C-alpha positions in Angstrom: 0.5 11.1 11.3 -3.2 12.5 11.4 -5.9 10.0 11.5 -7.3 9.1 8.2 -7.5 6.6 5.3 -4.3 4.6 4.7 -3.4 2.2 2.0 -0.5 -0.1 2.6 1.3 -1.6 -0.4 4.4 -3.8 -0.9 5.6 -6.7 -2.6 3.2 -9.6 -2.1 6.0 -11.7 -1.1 5.6 -9.7 2.1 2.0 -10.2 2.6 2.1 -11.2 6.3 4.1 -8.2 7.1 1.8 -5.9 5.0 -1.2 -7.4 6.9 0.5 -7.0 10.2 1.5 -3.0 9.4 -2.2 -2.5 8.3 -3.5 -4.0 11.5 -1.2 -1.6 13.7 -2.6 1.4 11.9 -6.1 0.0 12.3 -5.5 0.0 16.0 -4.5 3.5 15.9 -8.0 4.3 14.7 -7.1 4.8 11.0 -9.0 3.4 8.2 -7.0 1.0 6.6 -6.9 -1.0 3.3 -4.0 -2.9 2.1 -2.7 -5.1 -0.7 -3.4 -8.8 -0.9 -3.2 -11.5 -3.3 -6.4 -12.0 -5.1 -5.8 -14.9 -7.8 -9.3 -14.8 -9.0 -8.7 -11.2 -10.7 -6.5 -10.5 -13.6 -3.5 -8.3 -13.6 -4.9 -5.2 -15.3 -7.9 -5.2 -12.8 -5.6 -5.5 -10.0 -3.3 -2.6 -11.2 -6.6 -0.5 -11.7 -7.9 -1.3 -8.3 -4.6 -0.5 -6.7 -4.2 2.9 -8.3 -7.7 3.8 -7.5 -7.0 2.8 -3.6 -4.1 5.0 -3.7 -6.0 8.0 -5.3 -8.8 7.5 -2.4 -6.2 7.3 0.2 -4.7 10.1 2.5 -1.5 8.4 3.1 0.4 5.6 1.7 2.7 3.2 3.6 5.0 1.2 1.6 6.4 -2.0 3.3 10.0 -2.8 2.0 11.2 -6.0 0.8 12.8 -8.1 3.5 16.5 -7.2 2.0 15.4 -3.7 2.1 14.3 -1.5 -0.7 11.0 -1.7 -2.7 10.0 -4.1 -5.3 9.5 -2.8 -9.0 5.6 -2.6 -8.8 5.7 -1.1 -5.5 8.2 1.8 -6.9 5.7 2.4 -9.6 2.8 2.8 -7.0 5.0 5.0 -4.7 5.8 7.3 -7.8 2.2 7.5 -8.8 1.3 8.4 -5.1 3.9 11.1 -4.8 3.0 12.4 -8.4 -0.6 12.9 -7.2 0.5 14.6 -3.9 0.0 11.9 -1.2 2.0 11.5 1.7 4.0 8.3 1.5 6.0 6.5 4.3 8.2 3.7 3.9 8.3 1.1 6.3 
């Protein structure tokens, strides 16, 4: 993976793992942002922000649920990322 802007996504039940993955890519020299709980924001705002971050990123890393696979929201985010031509890695 070429160094660039990475956005890490996944179900927020995996927030610790998402942060761990983000920190890993930061140590490799990437500019990294990742989803996190933000209870002070409404759902529509959060969705808009996530889609904007996907649009601005060079690559997307999607963290699977503990039992495998992606959650419903993450599936939509991955589909959007692929639709706009982003490289998506499933972790």
